[in-house]
MARKOL-390299 format. One line per field, with one value per residue (C-alpha): residue number from 1; residue in three letters; x, y, z. Coordinates in steps of 0.1 Angstrom, whole numbers, plus 2048, in hexadecimal, padded with zeros to 3 digits. Each point is the difference from the previous one (the first is absolute). Layout:
N
i	(NUM  ...) $
aa	(Ala  ...) $
X	(X  ...) $
Y	(Y  ...) $
Z	(Z  ...) $
***
This chain:
770
i	(1  2  3  4  5  6  7  8  9  10  11  12  13  14  15  16  17  18  19  20  21  22  23  24  25  26  27  28  29  30  31  32  33  34  35  36  37  38  39  40  41  42  43  44  45  46  47  48  49  50  51  52  53  54  55  56  57  58  59  60  61  62  63  64  65  66  67  68  69  70  71  72  73  74  75  76  77  78  79  80  81  82  83  84  85  86  87  88  89  90  91  92  93  94  95  96  97  98  99  100  101  102  103  104  105  106  107  108  109  110  111  112  113  114  115  116  117  118  119  120  121  122  123  124  125  126  127  128  129  130  131  132  133  134  135  136  137  138  139  140  141  142  143  144  145  146  147  148  149  150  151  152  153  154  155  156  157  158  159  160  161  162  163  164  165  166  167  168  169  170  171  172  173  174  175  176  177  178  179  180  181  182  183  184  185  186  187  188  189  190  191  192  193  194  195  196  197  198  199  200  201  202  203  204  205  206  207  208  209  210  211  212  213  214  215  216  217  218  219  220  221  222  223  224  225  226  227  228  229  230  231  232  233  234  235  236  237  238  239  240  241  242  243  244  245  246  247  248  249  250  251  252  253  254  255  256  257  258  259  260  261  262  263  264  265  266  267  268  269  270  271  272  273  274  275  276  277  278  279  280  281  282  283  284  285  286  287  288  289  290  291  292  293  294  295  296  297  298  299  300  301  302  303  304  305  306  307  308  309  310  311  312  313  314  315  316  317  318  319  320  321  322  323  324  325  326  327  328  329  330  331  332  333  334  335  336  337  338  339  340  341  342  343  344  345  346  347  348  349  350  351  352  353  354  355  356  357  358  359  360  361  362  363  364  365  366  367  368  369  370  371  372  373  374  375  376  377  378  379  380  381  382  383  384  385  386  387  388  389  390  391  392  393  394  395  396  397  398  399  400  401  402  403  404  405  406  407  408  409  410  411  412  413  414  415  416  417  418  419  420  421  422  423  424  425  426  427  428  429  430  431  432  433  434  435  436  437  438  439  440  441  442  443  444  445  446  447  448  449  450  451  452  453  454  455  456  457  458  459  460  461  462  463  464  465  466  467  468  469  470  471  472  473  474  475  476  477  478  479  480  481  482  483  484  485  486  487  488  489  490  491  492  493  494  495  496  497  498  499  500  501  502  503  504  505  506  507  508  509  510  511  512  513  514  515  516  517  518  519  520  521  522  523  524  525  526  527  528  529  530  531  532  533  534  535  536  537  538  539  540  541  542  543  544  545  546  547  548  549  550  551  552  553  554  555  556  557  558  559  560  561  562  563  564  565  566  567  568  569  570  571  572  573  574  575  576  577  578  579  580  581  582  583  584  585  586  587  588  589  590  591  592  593  594  595  596  597  598  599  600  601  602  603  604  605  606  607  608  609  610  611  612  613  614  615  616  617  618  619  620  621  622  623  624  625  626  627  628  629  630  631  632  633  634  635  636  637  638  639  640  641  642  643  644  645  646  647  648  649  650  651  652  653  654  655  656  657  658  659  660  661  662  663  664  665  666  667  668  669  670  671  672  673  674  675  676  677  678  679  680  681  682  683  684  685  686  687  688  689  690  691  692  693  694  695  696  697  698  699  700  701  702  703  704  705  706  707  708  709  710  711  712  713  714  715  716  717  718  719  720  721  722  723  724  725  726  727  728  729  730  731  732  733  734  735  736  737  738  739  740  741  742  743  744  745  746  747  748  749  750  751  752  753  754  755  756  757  758  759  760  761  762  763  764  765  766  767  768  769  770) $
aa	(Unk  Unk  Unk  Unk  Unk  Unk  Unk  Unk  Unk  Unk  Unk  Unk  Unk  Unk  Unk  Unk  Unk  Unk  Unk  Unk  Unk  Unk  Unk  Unk  Unk  Unk  Unk  Unk  Unk  Unk  Unk  Unk  Unk  Unk  Unk  Unk  Unk  Unk  Unk  Unk  Unk  Unk  Unk  Unk  Unk  Unk  Unk  Unk  Unk  Unk  Unk  Unk  Unk  Unk  Unk  Unk  Unk  Unk  Unk  Unk  Unk  Unk  Unk  Unk  Unk  Unk  Unk  Unk  Unk  Unk  Unk  Unk  Unk  Unk  Unk  Unk  Unk  Unk  Unk  Unk  Unk  Unk  Unk  Unk  Unk  Unk  Unk  Unk  Unk  Unk  Unk  Unk  Unk  Unk  Unk  Unk  Unk  Unk  Unk  Unk  Unk  Unk  Unk  Unk  Unk  Unk  Unk  Unk  Unk  Unk  Unk  Unk  Unk  Unk  Unk  Unk  Unk  Unk  Unk  Unk  Unk  Unk  Unk  Unk  Unk  Unk  Unk  Unk  Unk  Unk  Unk  Unk  Unk  Unk  Unk  Unk  Unk  Unk  Unk  Unk  Unk  Unk  Unk  Unk  Unk  Unk  Unk  Unk  Unk  Unk  Unk  Unk  Unk  Unk  Unk  Unk  Unk  Unk  Unk  Unk  Unk  Unk  Unk  Unk  Unk  Unk  Unk  Unk  Unk  Unk  Unk  Unk  Unk  Unk  Unk  Unk  Unk  Unk  Unk  Unk  Unk  Unk  Unk  Unk  Unk  Unk  Unk  Unk  Unk  Unk  Unk  Unk  Unk  Unk  Unk  Unk  Unk  Unk  Unk  Unk  Unk  Unk  Unk  Unk  Unk  Unk  Unk  Unk  Unk  Unk  Unk  Unk  Unk  Unk  Unk  Unk  Unk  Unk  Unk  Unk  Unk  Unk  Unk  Unk  Unk  Unk  Unk  Unk  Unk  Unk  Unk  Unk  Unk  Unk  Unk  Unk  Unk  Unk  Unk  Unk  Unk  Unk  Unk  Unk  Unk  Unk  Unk  Unk  Unk  Unk  Unk  Unk  Unk  Unk  Unk  Unk  Unk  Unk  Unk  Unk  Unk  Unk  Unk  Unk  Unk  Unk  Unk  Unk  Unk  Unk  Unk  Unk  Unk  Unk  Unk  Unk  Unk  Unk  Unk  Unk  Unk  Unk  Unk  Unk  Unk  Unk  Unk  Unk  Unk  Unk  Unk  Unk  Unk  Unk  Unk  Unk  Unk  Unk  Unk  Unk  Unk  Unk  Unk  Unk  Unk  Unk  Unk  Unk  Unk  Unk  Unk  Unk  Unk  Unk  Unk  Unk  Unk  Unk  Unk  Unk  Unk  Unk  Unk  Unk  Unk  Unk  Unk  Unk  Unk  Unk  Unk  Unk  Unk  Unk  Unk  Unk  Unk  Unk  Unk  Unk  Unk  Unk  Unk  Unk  Unk  Unk  Unk  Unk  Unk  Unk  Unk  Unk  Unk  Unk  Unk  Unk  Unk  Unk  Unk  Unk  Unk  Unk  Unk  Unk  Unk  Unk  Unk  Unk  Unk  Unk  Unk  Unk  Unk  Unk  Unk  Unk  Unk  Unk  Unk  Unk  Unk  Unk  Unk  Unk  Unk  Unk  Unk  Unk  Unk  Unk  Unk  Unk  Unk  Unk  Unk  Unk  Unk  Unk  Unk  Unk  Unk  Unk  Unk  Unk  Unk  Unk  Unk  Unk  Unk  Unk  Unk  Unk  Unk  Unk  Unk  Unk  Unk  Unk  Unk  Unk  Unk  Unk  Unk  Unk  Unk  Unk  Unk  Unk  Unk  Unk  Unk  Unk  Unk  Unk  Unk  Unk  Unk  Unk  Unk  Unk  Unk  Unk  Unk  Unk  Unk  Unk  Unk  Unk  Unk  Unk  Unk  Unk  Unk  Unk  Unk  Unk  Unk  Unk  Unk  Unk  Unk  Unk  Unk  Unk  Unk  Unk  Unk  Unk  Unk  Unk  Unk  Unk  Unk  Unk  Unk  Unk  Unk  Unk  Unk  Unk  Unk  Unk  Unk  Unk  Unk  Unk  Unk  Unk  Unk  Unk  Unk  Unk  Unk  Unk  Unk  Unk  Unk  Unk  Unk  Unk  Unk  Unk  Unk  Unk  Unk  Unk  Unk  Unk  Unk  Unk  Unk  Unk  Unk  Unk  Unk  Unk  Unk  Unk  Unk  Unk  Unk  Unk  Unk  Unk  Unk  Unk  Unk  Unk  Unk  Unk  Unk  Unk  Unk  Unk  Unk  Unk  Unk  Unk  Unk  Unk  Unk  Unk  Unk  Unk  Unk  Unk  Unk  Unk  Unk  Unk  Unk  Unk  Unk  Unk  Unk  Unk  Unk  Unk  Unk  Unk  Unk  Unk  Unk  Unk  Unk  Unk  Unk  Unk  Unk  Unk  Unk  Unk  Unk  Unk  Unk  Unk  Unk  Unk  Unk  Unk  Unk  Unk  Unk  Unk  Unk  Unk  Unk  Unk  Unk  Unk  Unk  Unk  Unk  Unk  Unk  Unk  Unk  Unk  Unk  Unk  Unk  Unk  Unk  Unk  Unk  Unk  Unk  Unk  Unk  Unk  Unk  Unk  Unk  Unk  Unk  Unk  Unk  Unk  Unk  Unk  Unk  Unk  Unk  Unk  Unk  Unk  Unk  Unk  Unk  Unk  Unk  Unk  Unk  Unk  Unk  Unk  Unk  Unk  Unk  Unk  Unk  Unk  Unk  Unk  Unk  Unk  Unk  Unk  Unk  Unk  Unk  Unk  Unk  Unk  Unk  Unk  Unk  Unk  Unk  Unk  Unk  Unk  Unk  Unk  Unk  Unk  Unk  Unk  Unk  Unk  Unk  Unk  Unk  Unk  Unk  Unk  Unk  Unk  Unk  Unk  Unk  Unk  Unk  Unk  Unk  Unk  Unk  Unk  Unk  Unk  Unk  Unk  Unk  Unk  Unk  Unk  Unk  Unk  Unk  Unk  Unk  Unk  Unk  Unk  Unk  Unk  Unk  Unk  Unk  Unk  Unk  Unk  Unk  Unk  Unk  Unk  Unk  Unk  Unk  Unk  Unk  Unk  Unk  Unk  Unk  Unk  Unk  Unk  Unk  Unk  Unk  Unk  Unk  Unk  Unk  Unk  Unk  Unk  Unk  Unk  Unk  Unk  Unk  Unk  Unk  Unk  Unk  Unk  Unk  Unk  Unk  Unk  Unk  Unk  Unk  Unk  Unk  Unk  Unk  Unk  Unk  Unk  Unk  Unk  Unk  Unk  Unk  Unk  Unk  Unk) $
X	(CE9  803  824  7F4  7E9  815  81D  7E7  7F6  81C  80E  7EE  7DF  7F3  804  7EF  7FE  823  803  802  7E3  813  819  7F1  7EA  7F3  826  81B  816  81F  801  7FA  823  80E  7E0  80A  820  7F5  7EC  81F  814  7E5  7FA  826  808  821  7F2  822  810  822  7F6  7EA  806  806  7E3  810  803  7DE  7ED  7F3  7DD  7FD  811  7E3  7F0  81C  806  7D7  808  81D  7E8  7E3  814  814  822  815  7FF  80B  7F8  806  821  81D  816  824  81C  81D  821  800  823  7FC  7D9  7E5  7E6  7E4  7E3  7E1  7DD  7EF  812  7E1  7E7  80F  809  7E2  817  81E  807  81A  811  807  817  816  7F9  7FA  7E4  7EF  7E9  7DF  7F5  823  806  7DF  801  823  807  7E5  816  824  812  817  803  80E  7F8  802  7D8  7F9  822  815  7E8  808  816  80B  7EA  817  7EE  7DC  7ED  812  805  7DD  7F7  81B  7F3  7DC  80C  7EE  7E2  80B  818  802  7F1  7E2  7FC  801  7E8  7EA  7FF  7F7  7E4  7F3  803  7ED  7E1  7E5  7EA  81C  80A  7DC  7F6  820  7FF  7DA  7F3  7EE  7EC  7E1  7F9  7E3  81D  818  7E2  7F7  82A  7FB  7E1  80F  821  7EA  7F3  81D  80B  7E4  807  824  7FB  7E5  819  81F  7EB  7F5  826  7EC  811  7EF  7FC  7FD  7DD  7F8  7DE  7F9  801  7F0  7F0  80C  81F  808  814  800  806  7EA  7E3  803  800  7E0  7F4  80A  7ED  7DF  7FE  808  7F1  81E  819  7EC  7FD  821  816  7EF  7EA  812  828  813  815  820  7ED  7F3  823  800  820  81B  818  7E6  7F4  820  804  7E2  80D  823  7EC  7EB  824  811  7E3  7FC  82A  7FB  7E4  816  81A  7ED  7F2  824  80E  81E  7F8  814  7FE  807  800  7F4  80A  7FE  807  7ED  7FC  7E6  7F0  81D  81C  80A  80E  7E7  80A  7DF  804  7EE  803  7F1  800  7E9  7E9  7F3  7E5  819  7F1  819  7FF  80F  800  80B  816  807  810  822  80F  826  816  808  7F8  825  800  811  7E9  7E4  814  7FF  7DC  7F7  819  7F5  7DC  80E  80E  7E0  7E9  815  800  820  811  807  7DC  7FF  7FE  7F7  801  7E9  809  7F6  823  80C  829  7FF  7ED  80C  825  817  81E  7EE  7DE  7E8  7F6  82B  802  7E2  80C  826  7ED  7EA  807  7D9  7EF  7FD  7FA  7DE  7FC  7D9  7F0  7E5  81C  812  7E1  7FC  824  7FA  7DE  815  81E  7E8  7F1  825  80C  7EA  7F9  7E2  7F4  810  7EF  7DF  805  80B  7E3  7E8  811  7FA  7DD  7FA  813  7EE  7DE  804  815  7E4  7DE  7EA  80B  7FF  7DC  7FA  80D  7E7  7E2  808  806  7E1  7EA  812  7F6  7D9  7FB  80F  7E8  7E0  80D  802  82B  80A  802  7F5  80A  811  81F  7FB  805  80E  80A  829  81A  81F  81E  825  818  820  81F  803  7D6  7FC  7E4  7FE  807  7E4  7E7  804  7FA  7E0  7F6  806  7F0  7E3  7FB  80D  7E5  7FC  823  7FB  7E5  812  81E  7E9  7F2  81F  808  7E1  803  821  812  823  81B  7EC  7EA  81F  80D  7DD  7FB  824  7F4  7D9  814  818  7E2  7E8  81D  7FF  822  7F9  7E1  818  81B  7E1  7EF  825  811  7D8  804  824  7FD  7DF  814  819  7E8  7EE  825  805  7E3  806  824  7F4  7F1  80C  7FB  810  81F  81D  7FD  7DA  810  81A  7DF  7F0  81F  7FE  7DE  7FF  81F  7EE  7E1  813  812  7DA  7F7  81D  7FA  7D7  7F4  805  7E2  7EA  811  7FF  7D7  7FE  813  7EE  7DD  80D  80A  7DC  7EB  81A  800  822  80F  80E  81B  7FC  81B  809  808  823  80B  80B  813  7F4  81D  814  807  7ED  819  81A  7EA  803  7DF  7ED  7DC  7EC  7FB  827  804  7E7  806  827  80B  7E8  7EB  81E  81C  7F2  7F2  825  80C  7E4  80C  828  7F7  7F3  81A  819  7F3  7F2  81C  7FF  7E6  821  817  806  7EE  7E0  7FE  807  7E7  7E4  804  7E8  7E3  7E4  7EC  7F9  803  823  80E  81F  80C  825  812  821  7FA  7EC  81C  817  7E4  80B  824  7F7  7F8  81C  7F6  7DD  80B  820  810  7E8  7DF  80C  801  7DD  7F3  808  7F0  7DF  7FD  7FB  7E3  7F2  7FE  7EA  7EC  7F5  7FB  7EA  7EB  7E6  7FF  822  7F1  7F1  81C  808  823  817  7EB  7E1  818  80D  7DE  7F5  81C  7F8  7DD  807  81F  815  819  806  809  811  812  81E  7EA  7EA  81F  80D  7DA  803  821  7F5  7DE  812  815  7F1  7F0  7F4  803  7DE  7FD  819  7F1  7E0  811  80C  7DF  7F2  81E  7F5  7DE  80B  81C  7EF  80A  7EA  815  820  813  7F4  81F  80E  7F3  7DC  801  80A  7E6  7E7  80A  7F7  7DD  80A  810  7E5  7EB  817  7FE  7DE) $
Y	(B66  7E9  7FA  7F9  7E3  7F2  7FE  7F6  7E6  7F0  7F9  7DF  7FE  7E0  7F4  811  7E6  801  826  81C  814  81F  801  7F2  808  7DB  7F3  7F9  821  806  80E  826  80A  7F0  80F  823  7F9  7F8  81E  813  7F1  805  825  807  7EA  810  80D  802  7E1  808  800  7E5  7E5  7E3  7E8  7E3  819  800  7E6  7E6  802  823  800  7F9  820  814  7F2  808  825  803  7F1  817  81E  7F4  803  821  814  823  80B  826  7FC  812  7E2  807  7FA  7EC  7FD  7DF  7F9  826  801  80E  7E8  7FC  7EF  804  803  7F1  7DF  801  7FB  7E3  7ED  805  7EE  818  815  81E  808  828  7F9  7EA  808  7DD  7EB  7E5  7E0  800  7DE  7EF  816  7F6  7DA  7F6  7F4  7E1  7F4  7F1  81D  7FF  81C  824  816  821  805  7F9  807  822  807  7FD  822  7F0  81C  7FC  7DC  805  7F4  7E0  7F9  808  7E3  7E7  805  7F5  7E3  7DF  7F4  7E9  820  80B  825  7E9  7EF  81A  817  7DC  801  829  7F6  7E5  815  81C  7E9  801  7EB  7E4  80C  800  7E0  7F2  80F  800  7E1  7F7  820  809  81E  808  7FC  819  817  801  807  81F  80C  800  80F  81D  808  7FB  81F  814  801  807  81D  811  7FC  80C  81A  80C  7F8  7E9  7DF  7E0  7EC  81E  815  823  80A  80F  7DE  7ED  7FB  7E2  7F0  7E9  819  815  7E2  7E8  81D  80D  7D9  7FD  81D  7F6  7DD  811  815  7E6  7D4  7F7  80D  7F4  7DE  7F9  813  801  7E1  7E4  809  7E8  80C  805  814  820  815  80B  7F3  823  7F2  7FC  823  810  7E8  80F  827  7F8  7F8  81F  814  7ED  803  823  808  7EA  818  81F  7F1  7F1  825  80E  7E9  80E  825  81E  806  811  7FB  813  7F5  80B  7ED  809  7E8  7EC  7FA  7E5  818  7F1  812  7FA  807  808  7FD  812  7FA  81A  7F9  807  7E5  7F7  81C  81B  804  802  7E6  802  7D9  7FB  7DE  7FA  809  7EF  7FF  810  801  822  81B  805  808  7E2  7E9  812  7F6  7DC  801  80D  7E9  7DF  80D  805  7DF  7EA  812  7FF  825  812  81F  807  80C  818  822  810  802  813  802  81A  80F  7F4  802  7DA  801  81D  802  80B  7E7  7E1  809  7E6  816  7FE  7DE  7FA  81B  7EE  7E3  811  822  803  7FC  826  806  81A  80A  7F9  822  7F9  800  81E  80F  7F6  80C  825  800  7F7  813  821  7F8  7FC  81B  821  809  80A  7E2  7E6  811  7FC  7E0  7F7  812  7EB  7E1  805  80A  7E0  7EA  816  7F9  7DC  7F9  7EB  7EE  816  81F  7EE  7F7  827  80A  7E5  80A  82A  7F8  7EE  81C  81A  7EA  7FB  826  80B  7E7  80C  824  7F7  80A  7DA  7F3  7D7  7E8  7DC  7FC  825  80A  7DB  800  807  809  816  7F2  7FC  80D  7EB  80C  7DA  7FF  814  819  7FC  824  80D  7E9  808  82A  7F4  7F1  81A  81D  7EA  7F6  821  80A  7DC  7FE  823  7F1  7E3  817  816  7DC  7F4  826  7FE  7DF  7FD  81A  7EE  7FE  7F3  81D  81B  7ED  803  825  806  7EA  818  820  7F6  7F1  81C  819  810  7F8  7DB  800  811  7E4  7E9  80A  80A  7DB  7F5  811  7F4  7DF  7FC  809  7E6  7E6  7FE  7FE  7E0  7F0  801  7F0  7E6  7F1  7DD  80F  81F  808  815  81C  804  7FF  81E  816  7FA  80F  819  80B  801  816  818  7FF  80B  81C  80B  7FE  814  81C  7FE  7EF  810  816  7E3  7EC  81E  804  7D6  805  81C  7F0  7E2  817  814  7DE  7F4  81F  804  821  811  818  823  7F5  823  808  7F9  7DE  7F8  7DF  7F2  803  81D  820  819  81C  7EB  7EA  80A  815  7E7  7F9  7E0  7FE  802  7E3  7EC  804  803  7EC  7E4  7FC  805  7F2  7DF  7FD  80A  7E2  7E8  80C  7FB  7DF  7F3  80E  7F2  7DE  7F8  804  7E3  815  814  7DF  801  7DB  80D  820  7EA  7EA  81B  804  7E2  812  800  822  81C  7EF  7F0  826  7EF  7ED  805  7EA  803  7FA  7E5  7F3  807  7EB  7E5  800  7FE  7DB  7F2  7DA  805  819  7FD  816  7F2  801  824  80A  7EE  80E  829  7F5  7ED  822  815  7EB  7FA  823  809  7E3  806  826  7F8  7E5  80E  7E1  80A  826  7FD  7E8  80E  7EA  7E5  7E5  80B  802  7DC  7F5  80F  7F6  7DC  804  80F  7E8  81B  7EE  7E7  820  814  7E8  814  81F  7E5  7F2  821  806  7DD  807  824  7ED  7E6  81A  801  81F  7F6  7E4  7FD  7E0  7F2  814  7F3  7DE  805  80E  7DB  7F0  815  7EE  7DC  800  810  805  7DD  7F0  80F  7DF  7F6  7F7  80D  7E7  804  825  7F9  7EA  815  81D  7EC  80C  823  7F9  7F1  81A  817  7EF  7FF) $
Z	(884  7EA  808  822  7F2  7E7  821  819  7E6  7F8  820  802  812  7F5  823  81C  818  816  7FE  81B  7FB  813  7E3  7E0  7E4  7F8  7FB  813  808  814  825  803  806  7E1  7EC  80E  7F1  7E1  7FE  806  7EB  7DF  80A  7FD  7DF  7EB  7DF  7F2  7F6  808  825  803  81C  7F0  7FF  811  81F  806  818  7ED  80A  7EF  7E2  7EB  80E  7F8  7DE  7F8  812  7E4  7E4  808  7FD  7E2  7F3  80A  7DD  807  7DF  804  811  7F1  7FC  802  7E4  804  7E9  7F5  7E8  7FB  7F7  813  80C  815  804  7EE  807  7E4  80E  81D  7E3  7EF  821  81B  81A  7FA  820  804  81E  804  81F  7E8  7E1  7F6  7F2  813  7F8  817  7FD  808  81C  80D  7F7  7F9  820  7F7  7E7  7F9  801  7DF  7EC  805  81C  7ED  7FE  829  811  7F4  7E2  7DC  7F2  7DD  7EE  7DF  7F8  817  7EA  7F9  822  80B  7E6  809  827  7F5  7EE  7F6  80C  81F  807  825  7F4  7F4  81A  81B  7E9  802  824  7FE  7E9  818  820  7EF  7F0  817  7EE  803  824  80C  7F1  810  822  806  7EC  81D  802  7E8  7EF  819  81B  7EF  7F6  829  808  7E8  80F  822  7F6  7ED  822  811  7E5  805  827  7FC  7EC  817  817  7F0  7F4  820  815  818  80F  7F4  825  814  807  7F5  809  7D9  7F3  81D  821  808  809  7E8  7ED  7E1  7E5  80F  801  7DD  7F5  811  7F0  7DD  80C  80A  7E1  7E7  803  7EA  817  81F  7F1  7F6  816  825  7FC  7EE  7F9  812  81D  7EE  7E5  80E  7FC  821  80A  806  7E4  7E6  80B  7F9  7DF  7F3  80D  7EB  7E1  805  801  7E2  7EB  803  7FE  7DF  7F1  80A  7EC  7E5  7FC  802  7E9  7EB  808  809  826  81D  829  81C  824  823  820  822  822  803  826  805  7FF  7DD  7E4  7DF  7DF  7E8  7DD  7E3  7DB  7E2  7DE  7E2  7F1  7DE  7FF  809  828  819  81C  823  80E  823  803  826  81C  809  825  801  817  7FE  7EA  7F4  7D7  7FE  817  7E7  7DE  80C  805  7E1  7EB  816  7F0  7DF  800  80F  7E6  7E0  7FE  7EE  80B  7D9  802  819  7F8  822  825  81C  824  81A  803  822  7FF  7FB  7DD  7F2  80A  7E4  80A  80F  7FF  7F3  7E1  7F8  802  7E8  7E9  7FE  7F5  7E9  7F3  7F4  81F  80B  821  80B  821  80A  7F9  81A  81C  7F3  803  825  806  7F1  813  822  7FB  7FF  81F  812  7EF  808  827  7FC  7EC  819  81B  7F2  7F9  823  80C  7E4  80F  824  7F8  7F2  81C  81B  7F2  7FA  81D  80E  7F6  814  7EA  7E2  806  80B  7DF  7EE  811  7FF  7D9  7FF  812  7E9  7E4  809  809  7DA  7F4  811  7F4  7DE  7FE  7F8  7E0  801  7EA  7F9  813  815  823  80A  824  801  815  800  7E8  80F  7E8  7FF  7E9  7ED  7F8  7DE  801  827  808  7E7  814  820  7F9  7ED  821  814  7E9  7FB  826  811  814  811  807  811  811  80B  80D  815  80D  80B  810  814  80F  804  816  7FA  7E9  7E6  802  7FE  7E0  7F1  80C  7EE  7E1  800  7FE  7E5  7EA  804  7F2  7DE  7FB  807  7E7  7E8  800  801  7DD  7EE  804  7F9  7DE  7F9  80D  7E8  7DE  80F  80B  7DB  7F4  81A  7F5  7D8  809  812  7E1  7F3  7DC  804  7E9  806  7E6  812  820  7F5  7F3  81C  819  7E7  800  828  801  7E7  817  81D  7EE  7F7  823  80C  7EA  804  81A  820  7FF  7FA  81F  814  7FC  807  81E  80B  7F9  811  820  805  7FB  81E  815  7FC  802  7DA  7FF  7E7  7E5  7FD  826  80D  809  821  808  823  81A  7F3  808  7E6  803  7EE  7E8  7DD  7F5  7E5  7FB  806  7DA  7FB  818  7F8  7DD  7F8  821  7FE  7E2  7E5  816  805  7DB  7F3  81B  7F2  7DA  806  812  7E2  7EC  80E  80A  7DB  7F1  7EA  7EB  7F4  7F6  7D9  802  80D  7E7  7E4  80C  7FF  7DD  7F8  80E  7EB  813  7EB  7DF  80C  803  810  7E8  7F9  7E8  80D  823  7F8  7EB  820  815  7ED  809  823  7F8  7EB  803  7F3  7E5  7E7  7E8  7E7  815  806  7D9  7FF  81C  7EE  7E6  812  814  7DF  7F8  825  807  7DC  804  824  7FD  7E0  80F  819  814  80F  805  822  816  821  809  7F1  810  7EC  7E1  805  801  7E3  7EA  80A  7F7  7DF  7FC  7FA  81A  7E2  7E9  813  814  80F  806  816  811  808  814  811  80F  80E  80C  815  812  823  80F  826  813  80E  7F7  816  81C  7F9  804  822  80C  7F5  80F  820  800  7F9  817  81C  82B  802  7E3  807  7FB  7E1  7EC  7E0  7E5  80D  7FF  7D8  7FE  810  7E9  7E6  802  7FB  7E2  7F5  807  7EF  7E2  7FB) $
***
């Protein structure tokens, strides 16, 4: 918030007698509409100097704000960019990034491959228009005499450049600026303003975190009708005498920071500061993007973006960086939105090394999909289909392919819908469950403890909600007797169509076949549920995800060969407990509704084991094999050789050298020769050191190498490790962002503007960063 305090202090708070208190902070301000326009301009300043609006084209009243914003961000210096080579008089030349260190005013435009001067762009219009426009118009491109021309541009003491630099220094000199603008204010007045501002920021942060309105009334915050913001301010005053004295009692009417435009500016400052902190953490590192789109409550398509990178400690970091409205979800529109974000935040696509989406056609299309458009610009930005989404698709496919499983889930969904169709039935379910818990407790048959035996209800399954099918089955098993009791009450009390449906469901669920399907799918989904939870971790690595998928398939294979008898015993025990008929497994199986004369002779064991148990597990294994086909790609096979498990048993020098070839921009021919020698020393070192013997994943390896400073010794190996960790695994962070968006922009706030959503989501970014 230091940026906000400087900006507000420098806006001229010396005279407060003729000020409109509804739009000011101790100084004269423009009308609300102009303030909103200024906020929109400052929030969309172009980082690339070759694409910026001319300073003279800005409104005269907001030019200083634009200049101050650009000076706070600093010159656009994409040091990690792959600067293009231009043939000049038969000699290949290009921009030298070391010039940034020598000339702090120097900027580079990626779009125009040209150099610019930040100070002259901001302040040259204030002086006489003399000299060349090379550093403010089309840009300077003569790399042959770059350093000499840069020195000529600076010129002597009285040059236009030095005058512009002096103007920039004066604008950003807080002491000088405050002495001029607030010369009539004492230190006590400035401290009072800061106290008022800090109190306002605390209220703002709380309301942003909770997704609450400022001027609206929410019973969870206040029982009065004064509004959430004022009530929180009063709460702070009641618990802090200084806030009470300065803000609530002695503050002038134009210094309470209650005007909507002031509150919006504070929110905007929170968003800018948070995004700046994230970009400072990213620095010049390799990163990948995770993108998804969804509709908000006002039926607007919103695109959320998350950046994934490895920090200085070797930790995998995923940062949510914003939600942006897109007019449509075509690959071209999404690509334009990503380019705009990169440009505004000084990110270079040359540092992009991965992209992760949910697998929709506009994302993964081979001809015009988003991944293809990005790969055309950056061939090293490899695409990974979200593992958690693939897992859900595999589960849904099995549920829809097999007629028996499809019928089972249809029945299960009907039970959930029928029992939860009214408040009365829900209350009956809760009451019956509570009675059963009391009886179990009295009979000493109930395990007690913190978090156990909580009030619950039947969960609904959804094809697009991860793990939802598993939750539905668990709730039906744990509440089976209560569900049967509610259905029986519906049958007894309502002799109508609803009772007929309840009777039909009662017969279906009180059958051995339904219970067998229930426990079979519970076991299968239980295995995949653990995998899904692991894939959704923010620090999950691609190699470990591959190992988890492989482990899940191995467990399914073991269950196929050894788990039938245990499953039948569990199903039989459950049926006996709930008085459900259990057929003899050796008796002939009779399919209901079919003639016994022409029916093939088979036992119940054959039907349940071969036609259901083995068939469903085989279908699940096949789906996992088909969906996770990335595991068999050459890139991921090579990445697996970095795994430190079992004393680096997966190490393969030739495959790691092949892995380096996938990143030609990061490994030159000389680098690959050096890597070949370095790998020999590296593998001997890590296998001989006890610190590296218990590592479980590449993420642990990266952190251990940084901890022991071996990342500096084996720099090429660490680069390979970093590139493998950057590859995305799942888009869970993006999905969480949409969950927050639905809280912030709900049915009661469905007219919230796009910029307001972006600013409110700043607190989500701040929590993510912390």
